[in-house]
N, C-alpha and C positions, 0 to 999 in steps of 0.2 A: 305621799299626800296625791290625792287625784286633781283633774284639771278642775272640776267644779269645788272641790274643796279650796283651792287655791284662789279661783275667781271670787266666789264668796267672802274668804276672809279678805281680801284686798278691798271688795266694795263694801264691806261692814267697817273697815278702817278708814275709809274716805272721812276728811273733815267737813264735808257737805252734809250736816245733819239735817238740814232742809229737805233731803231727799234720802230718806234711811233706803238700805236695803232690806226688803222683806221678802223671805224664800218662801215658794209655793210648790208643792211637787203634787203630782198626780198619781194615784196608784189604782191597782185594780182590787177588786174585793176579795181576790185570791191571796193579795200579797198583806193583808191584815194580820198584824202581830201584836201582842200584848207588850212585849218589848223587843227591841233591836239591838244586836250589838254594835257597839260603837269603840273607835280608838280615840286617842286624844287629839288628834290633827283632824277628825271628823268634823264638818260645820254642820251642825242639826239645822234642819229645815223648819220654818215658823209655823208651816200649817201643810196638812195634806187633804186633798178632795179626793173622794172616791165616787164612782159611778152612780151610787143610789143617792148622789148628793149630799150625803153626807160628810161634813168638814170637821177637821179637828186642827184646833191651833195650839201649839205648846206654850204658848203666853196666856191664853183666856182657857185652857182646857178643851173648849167647842166654840164654833164660831155660832154668835146668835142669829136666830132668825130675822127676817125682815121685820115680822112682827114687834120681836124685841128691839132692835134698831130703831122703829118708830116711836116706841114707847119709851125709850133713853132719849131719843132727840127730842120728845115733847116734853119730858121732865127737865131737861137742860135748859130748854126755851122757858118753862115756867119759872125756874131758878132764876135765869138772867132776868126776867121781867121783874122779879119780886126786888132782885138786887138794885135794879135802877130806879126803882120806887122810893 
C-alpha cells in the first residue's frame, strides 16, 4: 500500500464527520482512460479534473456546471420557502 493510499484511508476513517475527506486528482488529457486497474488496497479518488476544465466525480458521475448549481440552489430555496409557509 502506497503513502497516499494509507493517508487517504486514515483521513476517511476519522470520527470527525463534519469535515469529510474529499479527494480530488488533477490529470492530463493524455492520461484519460475508460477503466483504470486497481487493487483492493487502492483508495479511489472522489473526483478528477483535467486541463480542459472537464471534471469527473465518481459519486455524481460528473460535476455540475455553475449554472446547474445555481438552478439547484434556487430550487432548494423555493422548497424551503414553501415548507415554511
